[in-house]
C-alpha positions, 0 to 999 in steps of 0.5 A, a space after each residue: 500500500 505504501 509503495 502504491 501510494 508513493 508511486 501515484 504521488 510521484 506520477 501525479 507530481 510528474 504530470 507537470 512535465 507533460 502538461 502545457 506548458 510542457 517539456 515533453 507535451 502530451 495530449 490533454 486527454 492523456 494527462 487528464 486521464 492519468 490525473 483522474 486515476 491518481 485522484 481516484 487512488 488517493 480517494 480510495 486510500 483515504 476511504 480505506 483509512 477512514 474504514 479502519 479509523 474511528 470516525 471522530 478521530 478521522 474527521 478531526 485530523 486536518 491531514 485528511 481534510 487537506 487531502 479531501 479538499 485537494 482532491 475536490 479542487 483538482 477535479 473542479 479545476 480539471 473539469 473547468 479547464 476541460 470545458 474552457 478548452 473545448 470552447 478554445 478559451 485559454 486558461 491556467 491549471 491553478 490546481 497544480 500548486 495543491 499537488 504537493 499536499 498529497 506528498 505531505 499529508 498521507 500517513 505514509 509520508 510521516 518522515 517527509 511531514 516531519 522534515 517539512 515541519 522542521 522547515 516551517 518552524 525554522 522560517 520565523 527564526 530566519 525572518 530577522 536575518 532576511 529582513 536585515 539582508 533586504 534592508 542592505 540590498 535596498 540601501 545599496 540599490 538606492 546608493 547605486 541609483 544616486 551614483 549612476 542614475 544621472 550619468 546617462 550610462 548605457 549597458 552593452 545592449 544600449 539600454 539605460 544603466 541603473 536608472 530604474 530603482 526596481 531594476 537596480 534591486 533585481 540586478 543587485 539581488 542577482 549579483 549576490 549570487 554572482 550570476 551576472 558578475 562582472 557584466 553588471 558592473 562593467 558600464 560603471 567601471 568603464 566610466 570610472 575605475 573608482 566605482 569598482 569600490 562600490 561593487 566590492 563593498 556590496 559583494 563583501 557585505 551581501 555575498 560573503 557576510 550576509 549569505 554566510 550568516 543566513 546559511 548559519 542561521 538556517 542550518 542551526 535552527 533547522 538542526 535544532 527543530 529536526 532534533 526536537 522532531 525526531 527526538 519524539 518531542 513533537 507529535 505527528 
């Protein structure tokens, strides 16, 4: 039963590869039939679980409620999408985002649920570090706007360089990952080599200090909650 449940959960999640927009597109009839089969299996597994569980216990378990709601939402979205498709009306399968609910909430997924709970408990504790990082990013972006926004600099593609605040925030956010380094700093460096100091300071503060701090906070808090969870101090 556990193997079958895992197989159909994996099959349901893998439909995203074959549904529009798809990596390997398949006809809508094929993907919809596979999804209906998966949902029927999930419903059958839930029904079987309800047969061997006291009624008051079954209906008080939020995991069972989540699975039933996810099944109803998926079937409703599939039906609406199919009807709109017959009338050549373009729509989006919004119910795809509920598919991971099946992975987390079935009884067979106890270990995954514990790991997910550890991640959920870790998030509030890393919020302060994330907010501090965002404050640093927004401050450096404002400095970049003041330094380069009025100098009529151009990128290699001939576009205005660092003249829009939101675009600056995005470019500097990408620079934290070094994905656009050194391209993002070359127009300023070509104008004056002294502007390299700005980007050096940005990389030191945000890439080397904040990312290391962020990783340390995430690791320590996740390890702490994982020990509590697997130590039996939290109920499933």
